[in-house]
C-alpha positions in Angstrom: -0.1 0.0 0.1 2.6 2.5 0.7 4.6 2.0 -2.6 1.2 2.5 -4.4 0.6 5.8 -2.7 3.9 6.9 -3.6 3.8 5.9 -7.1 0.3 7.5 -7.3 1.9 10.8 -5.8 4.7 10.8 -8.5 2.1 10.1 -11.3 -0.2 12.8 -10.1 2.8 15.2 -9.7 3.9 14.4 -13.3 0.6 15.8 -14.9 1.9 18.8 -16.9 -1.1 21.0 -16.6 0.6 24.3 -17.8 1.7 22.3 -20.9 -1.9 20.9 -21.4 -4.0 23.9 -20.8 -1.9 26.3 -22.8 -1.7 23.8 -25.7 -5.7 23.1 -25.5 -6.8 26.4 -24.8 -4.2 28.9 -26.5 -2.5 26.5 -29.1 0.7 27.4 -27.8 3.5 25.1 -26.2 4.4 27.2 -23.1 7.9 25.2 -23.0 8.7 27.3 -26.4 7.5 30.6 -24.8 8.7 33.3 -22.2 11.0 31.3 -19.9 10.3 27.9 -21.1 9.1 26.7 -17.7 5.8 24.9 -17.2 4.7 26.3 -13.9 2.0 28.9 -13.2 4.5 32.0 -13.6 5.4 31.1 -17.0 1.9 30.2 -18.0 0.9 33.7 -16.8 3.4 35.5 -18.8 2.4 33.5 -21.8 -1.4 33.2 -21.8 -2.7 35.4 -18.9 -3.6 35.8 -15.2 -6.6 33.6 -15.4 -5.0 30.5 -16.9 -1.9 31.1 -14.6 -4.2 31.1 -11.8 -5.9 27.8 -12.9 -2.5 26.1 -13.5 -1.2 27.4 -10.0 -4.2 25.6 -8.3 -4.1 22.6 -10.2 -0.3 22.2 -9.6 -1.0 22.8 -5.9 -3.8 20.2 -5.8 -1.5 17.6 -7.5 0.6 18.0 -4.5 -2.2 18.2 -2.0 -4.7 15.4 -3.1 -2.2 12.4 -2.8 -1.0 13.4 0.5 -4.5 13.9 1.9 -5.3 10.1 0.4 -2.2 9.0 2.3 -3.2 10.6 5.4 -6.5 9.2 5.5 -5.6 5.5 4.3 -2.5 5.4 6.7 -2.9 8.0 9.4 -0.1 7.2 11.7 2.7 6.7 9.3 4.1 10.4 8.8 7.1 8.9 6.6 4.6 7.6 4.1 3.0 10.8 3.7 6.4 12.5 3.4 7.4 10.0 0.7 4.2 10.7 -1.0 4.6 14.5 -1.1 8.0 14.2 -2.2 7.1 12.0 -4.9 4.5 14.4 -6.1 7.0 17.3 -6.2 9.5 15.2 -7.8 6.8 14.1 -10.5 6.3 17.9 -11.2 10.0 18.5 -11.5 10.9 15.1 -13.4 7.6 14.2 -15.2 7.7 11.1 -16.9 5.6 12.5 -19.9 8.0 15.1 -20.5 11.2 13.2 -20.6 12.0 14.3 -17.0 11.9 18.0 -18.0 9.3 19.7 -15.6 8.9 22.8 -13.5 10.4 24.2 -10.3 8.0 22.5 -7.9 6.8 25.5 -6.0 3.1 25.3 -6.4 3.2 21.5 -6.0 5.3 21.9 -2.7 2.8 24.4 -1.6 -0.1 21.8 -1.9 1.8 19.4 0.0 2.5 21.7 2.8 -1.2 22.9 3.0 -2.0 19.2 3.9 0.8 18.5 6.2 1.9 21.7 7.6 -0.7 24.3 6.7 0.7 27.0 9.0 4.0 27.0 6.8 2.0 26.9 3.6 0.2 30.1 4.8 3.3 31.8 6.0 5.0 30.8 2.8 2.3 32.0 0.6 2.0 35.7 2.3 5.7 36.1 2.2 5.7 35.2 -1.7 2.9 37.6 -2.1 4.9 40.2 -0.1 8.2 39.9 -2.1 6.4 39.7 -5.6 4.4 42.9 -4.8 7.7 44.9 -3.4 10.2 43.2 -5.9 8.1 41.6 -8.7 10.5 38.7 -8.9 8.6 35.5 -8.6 11.7 33.4 -8.1 12.7 35.6 -5.3 9.3 35.3 -3.8 9.5 31.5 -4.3 12.8 31.3 -2.4 11.8 33.5 0.3 8.7 31.6 0.8 10.7 28.1 0.9 12.6 29.7 3.6 9.8 30.9 5.4 8.0 27.5 5.3 11.1 25.8 6.8 11.1 28.1 9.8 7.6 27.7 10.3 7.6 23.9 9.9 10.3 23.8 12.6 8.0 25.5 15.0 4.5 23.8 14.1 5.0 20.7 12.3 2.9 17.9 14.0 5.8 15.4 13.0 9.5 15.9 12.9 9.4 14.1 9.4 7.2 16.9 8.2 9.5 19.6 9.1 12.4 17.6 7.6 10.2 17.5 4.2 10.1 21.2 4.2 13.7 21.5 4.6 14.3 19.0 1.7 11.7 21.0 -0.3 13.7 24.2 0.1 16.8 22.3 -1.1 15.2 20.9 -4.1 13.8 24.6 -4.9 17.3 25.9 -4.6 18.3 23.2 -7.0 15.4 23.9 -9.6 16.2 27.8 -9.2 19.9 27.7 -9.6 19.8 29.5 -13.0 17.3 31.9 -11.1 19.8 32.4 -8.4 22.6 33.1 -10.9 20.6 35.8 -12.6 19.6 37.2 -9.1 23.1 37.6 -8.2 23.8 39.4 -11.5 20.7 41.5 -11.2 19.4 40.2 -14.4 16.5 38.0 -13.3 13.2 38.8 -15.2 10.5 41.0 -13.4 7.1 39.8 -13.2 
């Protein structure tokens, strides 16, 4: 059962909503437009705020729903919940359907944390919104949100495994944002 839930988490995370919706509704491949990323920020740039918001919601849900199922089916096994959440985020970053070239995992990680450490998800989302409002740089907001989520998880997580997952997700975000970090350091990162 745990392995099936982890596999389900990965397959759910791999659904490339950004690619599918921009292709179906706008007739474009989001991977060939803007930054080339499949996530909500690039979808917003390429296809508008409404479609970007839909992709953000769907990408978050593909993290939240498998974890919520794991919590319901195996309520006393936090390590299984962590593995399912991690699998969903890795599915978004390395989707089998796109030859392992996916997005940065921020919205899917948000969905995972909404279920496991809701306080961290809310704190991270608020920090993201504040940073985006002031500096208009989505990657900076994402990284600040991830750091905030780690700190909040350390204080509020119901299981140490959940706090550990939050830290691992931040490390993964640093990896997926490595080119953004280089541009931030050179002051050449694209504003949103």
